[in-house]
Steps between C-alpha positions, in 0.01 A plus 500: 500500500662367177383614161303242307670359190259436208580290190309621188469255211363613164610463135361849427811706562321838492240379744768334720699821514202712592393258774851495642507883514164523674596237760833672568324829552277325753808400694557143391817331371428363153676244277366446151498178286386501138438119477383210713842331497672826607256518790572142608879563480454811723292307759774235517760768574326729754195547716200719405207613708244499222474430127291674236463246221361549150256226410538504115872486426634303197745207532430448870161620613415656832313182592806280438720739706239488777486123492880461516531758785241323718630146420846636591385550854432877524167517691260796480605627843864506374443653158154636415443509119261750342416418137461776241232415242368650181126535439352169391735283698247417765537125457882527529459713814273237661749234411781709653310553824443131520867419447629719787482866385398731780325774303471674160478845340380594157717660236545783439561532872294726720786630722299568820338146483832331430670679785216414740527134419878500524483663845235254610700189409822635641326579831347149505839340445658719766231401754548132422875526536465682836261235624731221395793671672295533820405137487864390444611728791231361727586140405868563568420655835278214603762240398770679690291522814420124515137590581185353342223710349130446550198672338134469592204625304242546772176506296571179313707345782782429255838436665837500335824372648826570315734209426733618780203510741416136422867405526513640857212265590655205318216494251505426129406773250168331428400490863127551565505842672225690325304678777555650840352197676777288337762722661327504839485129502883493510520722806574367846175465691613742761574770247177482289297750707785755516560477126130549410467787742801678363374447141147614591631816672696591189206437261279714721760783506576468873866436417700661223693183422450127552788352702522191718744235610351154490579138443427327167521123440781389275463188279731314738220542759700744718387854570722782403474866607422761239465881493200577278461859374257658264319810382180554308355684201168666576213631285357851512297399811801388689420127471792271455473291185852368468769419758856407421825463689795285595581193712831472685635190675593616848543161666863547577444835670183375673642167620870585568682701761689761310806501722564130550330355194321255726120424486281728711206440725254468207694194388520365852118517544443329170742220581348450851165454327654246274661317794162494679342344192774241463472413872128431467555285198755293698246436772592774744797566728478167662601311184853423397666811356174678516591823678688823445646764726561872513802675662488869566841674534548849632838679528547625857590863579442597137412865584824534700701372201324736267570800725867399527575407137210632279232333295732409205715299738203320645374408150837345425485307824159359420609406153805314639290322760242384240775365275638302793155360584434389145803272527347320804165426334368235269384594154139422608518749780419876459685789649304829477554863607215626730647844590835671535600295801274199472520182288291185488585143398233265378629145563308270259443139609601412859539142630426627853522817710863443585586559132379862536716545815805371318445730208449796736823427683693470175365823367564686827862380512564606140346847550692571825841446346699827496433725195777715360400808302809691395681597819203418722420164649154428642382219731126442461254324721161387375163449669328196357134391506370171363 
């Protein structure tokens, strides 16, 4: 811990010398200034942790020095100022306290009182600096993680979403999200019960932490997947009164096959539902361009290939096959990964059933072309269901 540096300002040289000796004996670094201007010059040149300032100096009074220091930008948490006042200067002391002085002591100084007040103000400033450092460290960590922060005061039902949290949802900073019901209203209908159960279990102490993966509506009217985590502050009776945590966008992990980068079955189910809705709007499958089709593809003898070449080789084969299939499909069609040896194609908008057969034959032909992996060449066959 560094030794505090105190600036003592007084035109009384004898008193200034005595004060400096006493402070040094107490373990502080001390710099003395015999005038207000000398003090200001020293403050421009170096940093001090506290200033003892005589109120009644000639030429430039302690009040004027105080005013110039505070107007210069040095706040009380950066430089606490203790005024030293003679008897009968009560009005000047009151004025100084109103202008930004932190405290005062009477002259002649009572050493134990002066030391107690110096220690108190130095400790306060140290605590403020530590708190500010923690806040800055936390803000940097949050910014680097790309997560949003939320905070909920349970008793008053006051909800706070950080700017990053709102950004993840596509919301403006003045968005109307003030209570828990506002948040729940954004959840996917299928996730509301699980969210509320997980939150209730945490509030009641059944779970140590609040954690859930759920879908939240973005302003573009799509649902994105988020990992929501939180923990609570509890009173002496164990009742949670405040819950805070983070929100992480996990849509890419949740909706994408890690090995191929293609959409997974969650995306497929969502797009099938969308196709069903579009088909109904067009008047059913009997209308022109009113149907869609699904092709299920399974690599034959997959287990045999894995036993012969290993899982890493099989993963590369599936990736190569999927890249070939993408080249045979339209931009409106969707190729998804169902499992390590199974893929599915959603063919959107068919003129008739023969369209689906043509797409299936084209896909099958592309997939069954020889695949070369290093020194190995593999001939695949696919089982197809429509």
